[in-house]
TIMI-876777 format. One record per residue: x negated, y negated, z negated of N, C-alpha, C in turn. Coordinates in nm, 4 decimals, padded with zeros to 6 digits. Each point is the difference from the previous one (the first is absolute). Example, Ala and Ser with C-alpha at 12.3 -4.5 7.8 and 13.67 -1.06 7.14 Angstrom:
nx,ny,nz,cax,cay,caz,cx,cy,cz
-01.3190,00.5690,-00.7800,00.0890,-00.1190,00.0000,-00.0900,-00.1200,00.0000
00.0350,-00.1050,00.0720,-00.0820,-00.1190,-00.0060,00.0770,-00.1090,-00.0730
***
This chain:
nx,ny,nz,cax,cay,caz,cx,cy,cz
-09.3209,-06.9256,-04.5591,00.1072,00.0205,-00.1241,00.1589,00.0370,00.0422
00.0507,00.0695,-00.0070,00.1158,00.0465,00.0608,00.1291,00.0566,-00.0925
00.0885,-00.1108,-00.0433,00.0760,00.0357,-00.1121,00.1173,-00.0397,-00.0026
00.1117,00.1246,00.0337,00.1152,-00.0117,00.0180,00.1064,-00.0047,-00.1256
00.0822,-00.1197,-00.0112,00.1060,00.0125,-00.1453,00.0950,00.1017,00.0430
00.0647,00.0464,-00.0445,00.1223,00.0807,00.0402,00.1075,00.0739,-00.0842
00.0890,00.0519,00.0312,00.0884,00.0632,-00.0718,00.0538,00.1190,00.0090
00.0509,00.1177,-00.0831,-00.0196,00.1284,00.0179,00.0810,00.0619,-00.1010
00.0643,00.0832,00.0282,00.0326,00.1254,-00.0858,00.1673,-00.0486,00.0246
00.0673,-00.0088,-00.1525,00.1412,00.0054,00.0061,00.0663,-00.1242,00.0504
00.0994,00.0177,00.0741,00.0594,-00.1433,00.0402,00.0534,-00.0714,-00.0812
00.0535,00.0432,-00.1202,00.0693,-00.0594,-00.0899,-00.0937,-00.0800,-00.0962
-00.1042,00.0522,-00.0131,-00.1060,-00.0401,-00.0600,-00.1431,-00.0038,00.0418
-00.0127,-00.0491,00.1151,-00.1281,00.0075,00.0826,-00.1353,-00.0441,-00.1187
-00.0946,00.0677,00.0461,-00.1374,00.0070,-00.0712,-00.0858,-00.1026,00.1210
-00.0570,-00.1118,-00.0836,-00.1161,-00.0819,00.0714,-00.1361,00.0534,-00.0007
-00.0688,-00.0043,00.0957,-00.1288,00.0436,-00.0180,-00.0811,-00.0660,00.1258
-00.1267,00.0143,-00.0265,-00.1052,-00.0608,00.0922,-00.0597,00.1123,00.0577
-00.0182,00.0266,00.1297,-00.0907,00.0807,00.0524,-00.1190,-00.0410,00.0470
-00.1065,00.0563,-00.0393,-00.1478,-00.0305,00.0351,-00.0457,00.0999,00.0956
-00.0060,-00.0258,00.1278,-00.0676,00.0533,00.0789,-00.1164,00.0285,00.0122
-00.0729,00.1044,00.0441,-00.1427,00.0372,-00.0254,-00.0852,-00.1178,00.0989
-00.0906,-00.0848,-00.0464,-00.1053,-00.0822,00.0672,-00.1046,00.0382,00.1125
00.0109,00.1791,-00.0099,-00.1177,00.0600,00.0950,00.0672,00.0995,00.0317
-00.1049,00.0683,00.0588,00.0909,00.1586,00.0390,00.0269,00.0979,-00.1308
00.1440,00.0270,00.0286,00.0802,00.0777,-00.1122,-00.0739,00.0883,-00.0721
00.0157,00.0335,-00.1183,-00.0785,00.1012,-00.0670,00.1183,00.1205,-00.0137
00.1148,-00.0688,00.0286,00.1111,00.1198,-00.0244,00.0343,00.0044,-00.1687
-00.0291,-00.0771,-00.0979,00.0118,00.0153,-00.1245,00.0952,-00.1433,00.0072
00.1503,00.0370,-00.0956,00.0599,-00.1171,-00.0183,00.0099,00.0029,-00.1510
00.0164,-00.1399,-00.0724,00.0022,-00.0186,-00.1058,00.1242,-00.0698,-00.0517
00.0921,00.0460,-00.1089,00.1015,-00.0571,-00.0266,-00.0349,-00.0808,-00.1374
00.0276,-00.0941,-00.0565,-00.0508,-00.0501,-00.0959,00.1474,-00.0195,-00.1037
-00.0192,00.0077,-00.1423,00.1320,-00.0332,-00.0630,-00.0412,-00.0502,-00.0958
00.0599,-00.1180,-00.0375,-00.0259,-00.1080,-00.0894,00.0501,-00.0057,-00.1125
-00.0598,-00.0393,-00.0961,00.0704,00.0101,-00.1570,00.1238,-00.0540,-00.0375
00.0332,-00.0244,-00.1014,00.1248,-00.0423,-00.0517,-00.0043,-00.1101,-00.0462
00.0999,-00.1201,00.0319,00.0201,-00.1413,-00.0382,-00.1095,-00.0889,00.0151
-00.0409,-00.0831,-00.1020,-00.0940,-00.0820,00.0130,-00.1384,00.0448,00.0274
-00.0092,00.1417,-00.0060,-00.1492,00.0634,00.0522,00.0073,-00.0021,00.1268
00.1108,00.0186,00.0942,00.0054,-00.0072,00.1156,-00.0506,-00.1548,00.0681
00.0487,-00.0951,-00.0538,-00.0364,-00.1128,00.0096,-00.1371,-00.0449,00.0294
-00.0555,00.0471,-00.1394,-00.1484,-00.0521,-00.0324,-00.0840,00.0963,00.0952
00.0415,00.1193,00.0568,-00.0791,00.1059,00.0833,00.0035,-00.0219,00.1285
00.0998,-00.1068,00.0406,00.0217,00.0156,00.1377,-00.0949,-00.0482,00.1075
-00.0873,-00.0939,-00.0305,-00.1197,-00.0364,00.0864,-00.1068,00.1099,00.0066
-00.0165,00.0467,-00.1284,-00.0874,00.1421,-00.0204,00.0407,00.0963,00.1416
00.1526,00.0049,00.0076,00.0416,00.1195,00.0712,-00.0224,-00.0417,00.1625
00.0327,-00.1530,00.0441,-00.0160,-00.0206,00.0948,-00.1494,00.0113,00.0525
-00.0791,-00.0529,-00.0787,-00.1462,00.0028,00.0626,-00.0602,00.1745,00.0157
00.0754,00.0717,-00.1241,-00.0535,00.1224,00.0497,00.0593,00.0757,00.1278
00.1107,-00.0322,-00.0052,00.0731,00.0454,00.1661,-00.0687,-00.0205,00.0934
-00.0735,-00.1564,00.0063,-00.0439,-00.0385,00.1000,-00.1663,00.0774,00.0470
-00.0579,00.0466,-00.0921,-00.1128,00.0633,-00.0399,-00.0030,00.1083,00.0717
00.1019,00.0604,-00.0531,00.0437,00.1709,00.0430,00.0248,-00.0128,00.1574
00.0766,-00.1097,00.0628,00.0280,00.0330,00.1212,-00.1349,-00.0828,00.1001
-00.0857,-00.0495,-00.0688,-00.1165,-00.0274,00.0788,-00.1152,00.1477,00.0215
00.0505,00.0765,-00.0854,-00.0897,00.1527,-00.0010,00.0973,00.0871,00.1161
00.1118,-00.0383,00.0330,00.0681,00.0759,00.0785,00.1274,00.0662,-00.0691
00.0311,-00.0360,-00.1266,00.1106,00.0529,-00.0288,00.1530,-00.0649,-00.0045
00.1299,00.0641,00.0259,00.0966,-00.0832,00.0019,00.0513,-00.0071,-00.1307
00.0647,-00.1054,-00.0184,00.0211,-00.0364,-00.1564,00.1363,-00.0179,-00.0203
00.0968,00.0011,-00.0844,00.1325,-00.0356,-00.0055,00.0108,-00.0580,-00.1539
00.0303,-00.1360,-00.0039,00.0264,-00.0565,-00.1227,00.1612,-00.0407,00.0055
00.0500,00.0358,-00.1078,00.1904,-00.0367,-00.0142,00.0211,-00.0127,-00.1605
00.0962,-00.0337,00.0194,00.0880,-00.0511,-00.1423,00.1145,00.1067,-00.0006
-00.0029,00.0677,-00.1496,00.1180,00.0978,00.0028,00.1262,-00.1082,-00.0163
00.1142,00.0790,00.0275,00.1228,-00.0760,-00.0203,00.0120,-00.0663,-00.1207
00.0555,-00.1446,00.0298,00.0368,-00.0839,-00.1299,-00.1430,-00.0776,-00.0489
-00.0656,00.0485,00.1187,-00.1206,-00.1043,-00.0585,-00.0705,-00.0575,00.1511
-00.0941,-00.1312,-00.0560,-00.0308,-00.0766,00.1086,00.0954,-00.0309,00.1243
00.0040,00.0574,00.1030,00.0749,-00.0779,00.1251,00.0567,00.1267,00.0290
00.0226,00.1155,-00.0592,00.0620,00.1215,00.0115,00.1699,-00.0164,00.0001
00.0838,00.0421,00.0498,00.1474,00.0186,-00.0597,00.0320,00.0309,-00.1464
00.1105,-00.0260,-00.0438,00.0267,00.0895,-00.1173,00.0004,-00.1080,-00.1096
00.0313,00.0494,-00.1362,00.0000,-00.0962,-00.0965,-00.1132,00.0817,-00.1191
-00.0796,-00.0757,-00.0435,-00.1051,00.0391,-00.0937,00.0477,00.0957,-00.1071
00.1046,-00.0524,-00.0401,00.0836,00.0522,-00.1266,00.0387,00.1539,00.0264
00.0244,00.0372,00.1105,00.0472,00.0959,00.0680,-00.0871,00.1364,00.0062
-00.1499,-00.0274,00.0159,-00.0917,00.0563,00.0271,-00.0361,00.1025,-00.1015
-00.0744,00.0593,00.0288,-00.0559,00.1228,-00.1098,-00.0931,00.0732,00.0532
-00.0540,00.1155,-00.0823,-00.1120,00.0801,00.0307,00.0397,00.0856,00.1246
00.1147,00.0658,-00.0041,00.0763,00.0520,00.1346,-00.0382,-00.0557,00.1008
00.0853,-00.1187,00.0312,-00.0134,-00.1035,00.1125,-00.1467,-00.0319,00.0315
-00.1071,-00.0365,-00.0820,-00.1232,-00.0140,00.0490,-00.0531,00.1261,00.0712
00.0461,00.1346,-00.0656,-00.0507,00.1062,00.0864,00.0268,00.0170,00.1263
00.1360,-00.0109,00.0116,00.0709,00.0112,00.1417,-00.0877,-00.1331,00.0725
00.0100,-00.1006,-00.0440,-00.0917,-00.1042,00.1068,-00.0963,00.0281,00.0285
-00.1204,00.0701,-00.0962,-00.1429,00.0306,00.0330,00.0391,00.1066,00.1483
00.0834,00.1055,-00.0345,00.0095,00.1152,00.0703,00.0537,-00.0698,00.1703
00.1028,-00.0996,-00.0179,00.0110,-00.0606,00.1206,-00.1256,-00.0718,00.0644
-00.0538,-00.0680,-00.0854,-00.1395,-00.0795,00.0655,-00.0952,00.1012,00.0575
-00.0067,00.1347,-00.0574,-00.0808,00.0779,00.0489,00.0341,00.0603,00.1369
00.1223,00.0052,00.0280,00.0988,00.0546,00.1146,-00.0265,-00.1331,00.1075
-00.0062,-00.0824,-00.0310,00.0189,-00.1324,00.0748,-00.1437,-00.0172,00.0655
-00.1045,-00.0039,-00.1129,-00.1304,-00.0028,00.0639,-00.0477,00.1017,00.0978
00.0373,00.1398,-00.0310,-00.0317,00.0978,00.0819,00.0829,-00.0316,00.1511
00.1238,-00.0613,-00.0115,00.0662,-00.0140,00.1357,-00.0879,-00.1603,00.0744
-00.0515,-00.0686,-00.0685,-00.0630,-00.1238,00.0615,-00.1418,00.0014,00.0074
-00.0750,00.0979,-00.0240,-00.1221,00.0196,00.0251,-00.0697,00.1168,00.0963
00.1372,00.1151,-00.0405,-00.0361,00.1304,00.0509,-00.1125,00.0539,-00.0756
-00.0359,-00.0137,-00.1302,-00.1074,00.0601,-00.1141,00.0761,00.1137,-00.0274
-00.0216,00.1234,-00.0148,00.0344,00.0933,-00.0811,-00.0493,00.0182,-00.1384
-00.1280,-00.0785,-00.0046,-00.0759,-00.0205,-00.1339,00.0366,-00.1012,-00.0610
00.0937,00.0229,-00.0945,00.0322,-00.1443,-00.0779,-00.0148,00.0251,-00.1460
-00.1067,-00.0945,-00.0577,-00.0125,-00.0369,-00.1385,00.0775,-00.0630,-00.0870
-00.0144,00.0060,-00.1477,00.0643,-00.1156,-00.0682,-00.0845,-00.0930,-00.0861
00.0083,-00.0988,00.0086,-00.0653,-00.0963,-00.0789,00.0803,-00.0852,-00.1266
-00.0322,00.0428,-00.1327,00.0933,-00.0822,-00.0601,-00.0476,-00.0434,-00.1654
00.0468,-00.1000,-00.0173,-00.0396,-00.0966,-00.1243,00.0988,00.0200,-00.0949
-00.0525,00.0263,-00.1367,00.0772,-00.0184,-00.1226,00.1639,00.1020,00.0439
00.1038,-00.0589,-00.0374,00.0980,00.0656,00.0118,00.0196,00.0699,00.1468
-00.0557,-00.1054,00.0807,-00.0006,00.0484,00.1575,-00.0828,00.1525,-00.0054
-00.1099,-00.0047,-00.0510,-00.0881,00.1334,-00.0125,00.1096,00.1140,-00.0601
00.0396,-00.0302,-00.1057,00.1244,00.0885,-00.0407,00.0615,00.0658,00.1029
00.0795,-00.1061,00.0565,00.0824,00.0788,00.0936,-00.0827,00.0364,00.1163
-00.0915,-00.0286,00.0209,-00.0658,00.0823,00.1065,-00.0505,00.1454,-00.0234
-00.0026,00.0023,-00.1007,-00.0626,00.1264,-00.0762,00.1401,00.0747,00.0283
00.1025,-00.0655,-00.0394,00.1375,00.1293,-00.0205,00.0344,00.0095,00.1536
00.0050,-00.1162,00.0793,00.0233,00.0565,00.1243,-00.0581,00.1012,00.0671
-00.1572,00.0261,-00.0485,-00.1079,00.0792,00.0453,00.0558,00.1198,-00.0306
00.0485,00.0328,-00.0989,00.0519,00.1168,-00.0662,00.1026,00.0380,00.0879
00.0849,-00.0461,00.0912,00.1183,00.0250,00.0639,-00.0363,00.0195,00.1486
-00.1396,-00.0783,00.0394,-00.0225,00.0310,00.1489,-00.1141,00.0551,00.0219
-00.0308,00.1327,00.0361,-00.0809,00.0699,00.0063,-00.0969,-00.0117,00.0991
00.0475,-00.1284,00.1012,-00.0946,-00.0158,00.1152,-00.0534,-00.1348,-00.0066
-00.0355,-00.0300,-00.0970,-00.0728,-00.1078,-00.0437,-00.1292,00.0038,00.0018
-00.0984,-00.0572,00.0725,-00.1348,-00.0062,00.0146,-00.0750,-00.0009,-00.1247
00.0085,-00.1217,-00.0572,-00.1136,-00.0578,-00.1538,00.1047,-00.0959,-00.0575
-00.0494,00.0291,-00.1293,00.1039,-00.0848,-00.1053,-00.1087,-00.0864,-00.0990
00.0191,-00.1520,00.0058,-00.1209,-00.0841,-00.0653,00.1068,-00.0708,-00.1219
-00.0198,00.0267,-00.0941,00.0873,-00.0615,-00.1356,-00.1190,-00.1055,-00.0443
00.0439,-00.1185,-00.0120,-00.0698,-00.1185,-00.0519,00.0668,-00.0297,-00.1337
-00.0772,00.0230,-00.1025,00.0519,-00.0245,-00.1385,00.1645,00.0530,-00.0075
00.0216,00.1296,00.0011,00.1226,00.0336,00.0014,00.0735,00.0038,-00.1226
00.1167,-00.0461,-00.0402,00.0670,00.0462,-00.1136,00.0401,00.1339,-00.0185
-00.0535,00.0350,-00.0965,-00.0050,00.1541,-00.0391,00.1257,-00.0096,-00.0875
00.0053,-00.0614,-00.1086,00.1235,00.0202,-00.0912,00.0920,-00.0705,00.0148
00.1131,00.0319,00.0505,00.1196,-00.0997,00.0445,00.0747,-00.0556,-00.1138
-00.0173,00.0709,-00.0736,00.1075,-00.0546,-00.1112,-00.1122,-00.1339,-00.0909
-00.1257,00.0319,-00.0023,-00.0750,-00.1033,-00.0688,-00.0197,-00.1233,00.0793
00.0340,00.0148,00.1454,-00.0235,-00.1152,00.1119,00.1546,-00.0712,-00.0553
00.0904,00.0546,00.0066,00.1474,-00.0684,-00.0271,00.0026,-00.0464,-00.1119
-00.0606,00.0263,-00.0948,-00.0175,-00.0952,-00.1394,-00.0935,-00.1086,00.0025
-00.0867,00.0168,00.0833,-00.0728,-00.1045,00.0358,00.0716,-00.1274,00.0409
00.1085,00.0442,00.1395,00.0786,-00.0800,00.0436,00.0941,-00.0709,-00.0956
00.0158,00.0665,-00.0933,00.1518,-00.0569,-00.0863,-00.0588,-00.0801,-00.0705
-00.1669,00.0016,-00.0059,-00.0658,-00.0769,-00.1264,00.0107,-00.1503,00.0915
-00.0011,00.0016,00.0922,-00.0163,-00.1068,00.0439,00.1240,-00.0745,00.0154
00.0982,00.0655,-00.0082,00.1537,-00.0731,-00.0290,-00.0206,-00.0477,-00.1303
-00.0484,00.0753,-00.1068,-00.0075,-00.0577,-00.1212,-00.0863,-00.1204,-00.0032
-00.1169,-00.0209,00.0636,-00.0778,-00.1090,-00.0205,00.0624,-00.1254,00.0762
00.1255,00.0465,00.0682,00.0318,-00.1497,00.0841,00.1257,-00.0310,-00.0754
00.0819,00.0727,-00.1031,00.0897,-00.0342,-00.0901,-00.0531,-00.0769,-00.0938
-00.1235,00.0388,-00.0735,-00.0982,-00.0692,-00.0602,-00.0572,-00.1387,00.0351
00.0036,-00.0519,00.1284,-00.0571,-00.0904,00.0471,00.1383,-00.1009,00.0356
00.1589,00.0651,00.0705,00.0808,-00.0487,00.0073,00.0842,-00.0429,-00.1389
00.0026,00.0960,-00.1144,00.0797,-00.0201,-00.1167,-00.0683,-00.0158,-00.1124
-00.1138,00.0264,-00.0308,-00.0844,-00.0169,-00.0938,00.0534,00.1134,-00.1097
00.0541,00.1238,00.0742,00.0302,00.1296,-00.0623,00.0076,00.1093,00.0730
00.0011,00.1057,-00.0588,00.0763,00.1230,00.0993,00.0951,00.0431,-00.0207
00.0981,-00.0326,00.0768,00.1549,00.0122,-00.0465,00.0298,00.1684,00.0623
-00.0738,00.0301,00.1100,00.0362,00.1714,-00.0102,-00.1326,00.0782,00.0325
-00.0333,00.0838,-00.0995,-00.0907,00.0682,00.0238,-00.0449,00.1129,00.0796
-00.1029,00.1067,00.0188,-00.0168,00.0870,00.1194,00.1270,00.0964,-00.0228
00.0358,00.0389,-00.0932,00.1123,00.1104,00.0003,00.1258,-00.0946,00.0502
00.0220,-00.0847,-00.0220,00.1077,-00.0695,00.0324,00.0135,-00.0497,00.1341
-00.1275,-00.0330,00.0546,00.0304,-00.0245,00.1411,00.0021,00.1333,00.0913
-00.0601,00.1283,-00.0431,00.0610,00.0938,00.0734,00.1220,00.0293,-00.0562
00.0695,00.0164,-00.1136,00.1522,00.0116,00.0304,00.0816,-00.0839,00.1032
-00.0380,-00.1180,-00.0342,00.0602,-00.1071,00.1120,00.0032,00.0700,00.1428
-00.1620,00.0345,00.0806,00.0128,00.0610,00.1033,00.1088,00.1347,00.0108
-00.0105,00.0886,-00.1085,00.0760,00.1149,00.0031,00.1427,-00.0569,00.0283
00.0424,-00.0839,-00.0506,00.1666,-00.0483,00.0167,-00.0212,-00.0562,00.1339
-00.0945,-00.0342,00.0699,00.0167,-00.0618,00.1596,-00.0014,-00.1217,-00.0111
-00.0998,-00.0503,-00.0933,-00.0761,-00.1556,00.0008,-00.1365,00.0212,00.0725
-00.0173,-00.1372,00.0476,-00.1236,00.0027,00.0374,-00.0864,-00.0807,-00.0942
-00.1286,00.0304,-00.0211,-00.1050,-00.0539,-00.0795,-00.0801,-00.0620,00.0809
-00.0340,-00.1264,-00.0130,-00.0789,-00.1097,00.0623,-00.1770,00.0533,-00.0171
-00.0485,-00.0078,00.0703,-00.1271,00.0505,-00.0144,-00.0997,-00.1087,00.1155
-00.0548,-00.1398,-00.0530,-00.0556,-00.0422,00.0787,00.0662,-00.0739,00.0963
00.1418,-00.0188,00.0215,00.0803,-00.0164,00.0947,00.0474,00.0960,00.0671
-00.0273,00.1093,-00.0143,00.0508,00.1415,00.0679,00.0999,00.0730,-00.0668
00.1361,-00.0012,00.0292,00.1080,00.0922,-00.0700,-00.0074,00.1223,00.0055
-00.0662,00.0806,-00.1167,-00.0142,00.1275,00.0126,00.1139,00.0729,-00.0723
00.0467,00.1064,00.0499,00.1124,00.0786,-00.0634,-00.0426,00.1357,-00.0113
00.0824,00.0850,-00.0583,-00.0037,00.1259,-00.0521,-00.0568,00.0909,00.0738
00.0592,-00.0049,00.1366,-00.0838,00.1228,00.0887,-00.1507,-00.0218,00.0245
-00.0338,-00.1132,00.0094,-00.1453,-00.0119,-00.0032,-00.0762,-00.0020,-00.1339
00.0599,-00.0108,-00.0812,-00.0681,00.0013,-00.1443,00.0080,00.1519,-00.0362
00.1261,00.0355,-00.0174,-00.0233,00.1866,-00.0262,-00.0647,00.0907,00.0849
-00.0006,-00.0341,00.1513,-00.0502,00.0904,00.0789,-00.1646,00.0061,-00.0232
-00.0639,-00.1491,-00.0058,-00.1292,-00.0354,-00.0073,-00.0207,00.0870,-00.1602
00.0387,-00.0421,-00.1174,-00.0224,00.0590,-00.1076,-00.0117,00.1348,-00.0216
00.0558,00.0753,00.0876,-00.0266,00.1420,-00.0014,-00.1033,00.0578,00.0651
-00.1057,-00.0929,00.0604,-00.1082,00.0524,00.1213,-00.0994,00.0308,-00.1286
-00.0461,00.1323,00.0074,-00.1556,00.0210,-00.0595,-00.0529,00.0641,00.1084
-00.0946,-00.1052,00.0669,-00.0688,00.0262,00.1133,-00.1049,00.1282,-00.0366
-00.0428,00.0131,-00.1085,-00.1182,00.0856,-00.0272,00.0498,00.1188,-00.1012
00.1285,00.0030,00.0142,00.0551,00.1369,-00.0727,-00.0195,00.1422,00.0235
-00.0470,-00.0315,00.1503,-00.0293,00.1711,00.0410,-00.0202,-00.0205,00.1502
-00.0733,00.1198,00.0593,-00.0212,00.0112,00.1423,00.0888,-00.0660,00.0747
-00.0661,-00.0625,00.1061,00.1103,-00.0661,00.1245,00.0000,00.1266,00.0796
00.1140,-00.0492,00.0929,00.0283,00.0701,00.1321,-00.1070,00.0011,00.0777
-00.0128,-00.1718,00.0202,-00.0861,-00.0198,00.1048,-00.1735,00.0267,-00.0654
-00.0552,00.0832,00.0917,-00.1154,00.0549,-00.0226,-00.1425,-00.0535,00.1111
00.0685,-00.1057,00.0533,-00.1139,-00.0311,00.1142,-00.1018,-00.1040,-00.0730
-00.0822,-00.0703,00.1071,-00.1176,-00.0786,-00.0562,00.0960,-00.1358,-00.0899
-00.0580,-00.0373,-00.1138,00.0525,-00.0764,-00.0743,-00.1248,-00.0897,-00.0377
00.0154,-00.1622,00.0097,-00.0499,-00.0716,-00.0784,00.0416,-00.0680,-00.1291
-00.0451,-00.0243,-00.1082,00.0571,-00.0100,-00.0952,-00.1099,-00.1627,-00.0444
00.0098,-00.0827,00.0014,-00.0932,-00.1251,-00.0212,00.0656,-00.0679,-00.1491
-00.1040,-00.0431,-00.0693,00.0371,-00.0429,-00.1366,-00.0490,-00.1656,00.0045
00.0898,-00.0773,00.0417,-00.0270,-00.1499,00.0295,-00.0427,-00.0557,-00.1304
-00.1200,-00.0623,-00.0195,00.0102,-00.0634,-00.1586,-00.1203,-00.0869,00.0011
-00.0294,-00.1049,-00.0817,-00.1155,-00.0844,-00.0003,-00.1219,00.0784,-00.0602
00.0264,00.1073,-00.0859,-00.0862,00.0662,-00.0491,-00.0270,00.1290,00.0381
-00.0796,00.1065,00.0012,00.0080,00.1198,00.0392,00.0263,00.0611,-00.1562
00.0795,00.0551,-00.0228,00.0437,00.0730,-00.0933,00.1081,00.1413,00.0152
-00.0499,00.1256,-00.0504,00.0783,00.1076,00.0313,00.1487,-00.0401,-00.0023
00.0971,00.0605,00.0839,00.1420,-00.0281,-00.0446,00.0645,00.1759,-00.0232
00.0107,00.0176,-00.1368,00.0626,00.1498,-00.0086,00.1129,00.0420,00.1082
00.0813,-00.0979,-00.0226,00.1405,00.0485,00.0712,-00.0342,00.0228,00.1513
-00.0891,-00.1002,00.0612,-00.0565,00.0230,00.1315,-00.0671,00.1344,00.0282
-00.0894,00.0253,-00.0714,-00.0774,00.1257,-00.0178,00.0982,00.1069,00.0095
00.0751,-00.0093,-00.0922,00.1252,00.0927,-00.0152,00.1003,00.0231,00.1336
00.0277,-00.0819,00.0487,00.0572,-00.0266,00.1099,-00.0659,00.0769,00.1254
-00.1255,-00.0296,00.0011,-00.0967,00.0716,00.0950,-00.0051,00.1303,00.0119
00.0445,00.0544,-00.0891,00.0019,00.1295,-00.0584,00.1012,00.0775,00.0534
00.1091,-00.0864,00.0529,00.1567,00.0305,00.0337,-00.0108,00.0560,00.1154
-00.1491,-00.0517,00.1005,00.0189,00.0398,00.1418,-00.1193,00.0981,00.0268
00.0213,00.0458,00.1077,-00.1065,00.0994,00.0557,-00.1131,-00.0520,00.0421
00.0084,-00.1078,00.0934,-00.1356,-00.0768,00.0226,00.0425,-00.1536,00.0047
-00.0688,-00.0336,-00.1380,-00.0078,-00.1495,-00.0200,-00.1247,-00.0421,-00.0549
-00.0265,-00.1282,00.0426,-00.1031,-00.0809,-00.0296,00.0354,-00.1128,-00.0762
-00.0615,-00.0081,-00.1134,00.0236,-00.0934,-00.1048,-00.0944,-00.0767,00.0028
00.0259,-00.1781,00.0516,-00.0789,-00.0817,00.0239,00.0022,-00.1259,-00.0817
-00.1067,-00.0711,-00.0042,00.0087,-00.1511,-00.1217,-00.0490,-00.0990,00.1479
00.0758,-00.1028,-00.0205,00.0186,-00.1243,00.0688,-00.0033,-00.1069,-00.0770
-00.1289,-00.0808,-00.0397,00.0165,-00.1301,-00.0936,00.0166,-00.1348,00.1115
00.1712,-00.0201,-00.0692,00.0474,-00.0975,00.0114,00.0896,-00.0515,-00.0641
00.0426,-00.1375,00.0132,00.0995,-00.0600,-00.0857,00.1414,00.0749,00.0001
00.0752,-00.0074,-00.0861,00.1573,00.0690,00.0177,00.0494,-00.1094,00.0741
-00.0149,00.0120,00.1263,00.0333,-00.1139,00.1078,00.1833,00.0220,00.0141
00.0439,00.0770,-00.0426,00.1509,00.0503,00.0071,00.0842,-00.0820,-00.1313
-00.0839,-00.1097,-00.0845,00.0400,-00.0743,-00.0861,-00.0280,-00.1431,00.0437
00.0585,-00.0812,-00.1122,-00.0311,-00.1535,00.0264,-00.1454,-00.0096,-00.0541
-00.0916,-00.0356,00.0668,-00.1383,-00.0100,-00.0682,-00.0499,-00.1211,00.0691
-00.0827,-00.0774,-00.0433,-00.0876,-00.1241,00.0194,-00.0430,00.0219,00.1578
-00.0789,00.1155,00.0271,-00.0438,00.0061,00.1362,00.0656,00.0609,00.0776
00.0238,-00.0789,00.1450,00.0768,00.0188,00.0938,-00.0653,00.1543,00.0480
00.0832,00.0783,00.0305,-00.0483,00.0846,00.0814,00.0423,00.0532,00.1404
-00.0771,-00.0214,00.0841,00.0375,-00.0027,00.1573,-00.0535,00.1809,00.0359
-00.1140,-00.0009,-00.0316,-00.0750,00.1479,00.0071,-00.0283,00.0705,-00.1548
00.0189,00.1301,00.0424,-00.0802,00.0758,-00.1224,-00.1124,00.0824,00.0437
-00.0932,-00.0434,00.0468,-00.1292,00.0509,00.0797,-00.0538,00.1379,-00.0787
-00.0111,00.0044,-00.1420,-00.0487,00.1367,-00.0330,00.1167,00.1123,00.0032
00.1378,-00.0428,-00.0291,00.1345,00.0828,00.0124,-00.0095,00.0489,00.1760
-00.0110,-00.0986,00.0879,00.0072,00.0453,00.1444,-00.1007,00.0661,00.0422
-00.1225,-00.0326,-00.0622,-00.1310,00.0857,00.0757,00.0363,00.1686,-00.0843
00.0007,00.0050,-00.0978,00.0187,00.1523,-00.0884,00.1152,00.0231,00.0728
00.1203,-00.0664,00.0591,00.1045,00.0841,00.0662,-00.0476,00.0548,00.1366
-00.0484,-00.0957,00.0664,-00.0172,00.0263,00.1412,-00.1107,00.0967,00.0408
-00.0907,-00.0096,-00.1127,-00.1464,00.1465,00.0052,00.1016,00.1038,00.0049
00.0958,00.0113,-00.0860,00.0789,00.1202,-00.0488,00.0760,00.0460,00.1264
00.0852,-00.1247,00.0309,00.0945,00.0375,00.1007,-00.0339,00.0509,00.1717
-00.1454,-00.0523,00.0221,-00.0382,-00.0506,00.1106,-00.1452,00.0230,-00.0191
-00.0561,00.1230,-00.0026,-00.1503,-00.0139,-00.0514,-00.0622,00.0327,00.1370
00.0116,-00.0438,00.0957,-00.0866,00.0003,00.1516,-00.1278,-00.0921,-00.0717
***
């Protein structure tokens, strides 16, 4: 196993990543992982590591990394936004190409990371493949879910709600930060993600795309079906797994059904 921790990107706010070199004859395919937001990043970390290692055993080069203000990357989380995350993924794609020599680079993203991957793919016509695990399709709805976490915290701490979601949004617009599970979210992130409608219309990226509904039970997702229709070459699949990006009783080191479905599509040899 050849894993190299490294920094790359802007000197003033370097991005931390881990490069997983191919474990056998390289296939020429590189994969950049796009992690989710906040606590979802924490709970899904081990699954990301495990899948990166599985891909390298197949001969693929993988780069896992933290967006600026996240994990071990430079910068302040409260200054991060959707715009900065998109730039960071583009930088990661370029860096993986320089590390591995892979001209063919694909993106694998989870939750908001999948949304970020989809938006980057619209800007980078030379991406090889796009894999979206349970993407956030409605950005406004997702942001409201995050604000609801703040309300729950208020109830736990004060036995009452002192600021409702409208008041929290207004506070961010005034330049204040809102705490969500210990993460200081500010208006740029809130407003930019709120404006995302991933299934609103055709995407510029029309290459191969895998959209995976990750759920305990197989039940059709209308919004993912609509999203699949926005791509010219999309495969909509289901993987039976617990929502490992949440705090659940079962410890998730691997997501075998998700891994198998993704690998079968990504590398059908």
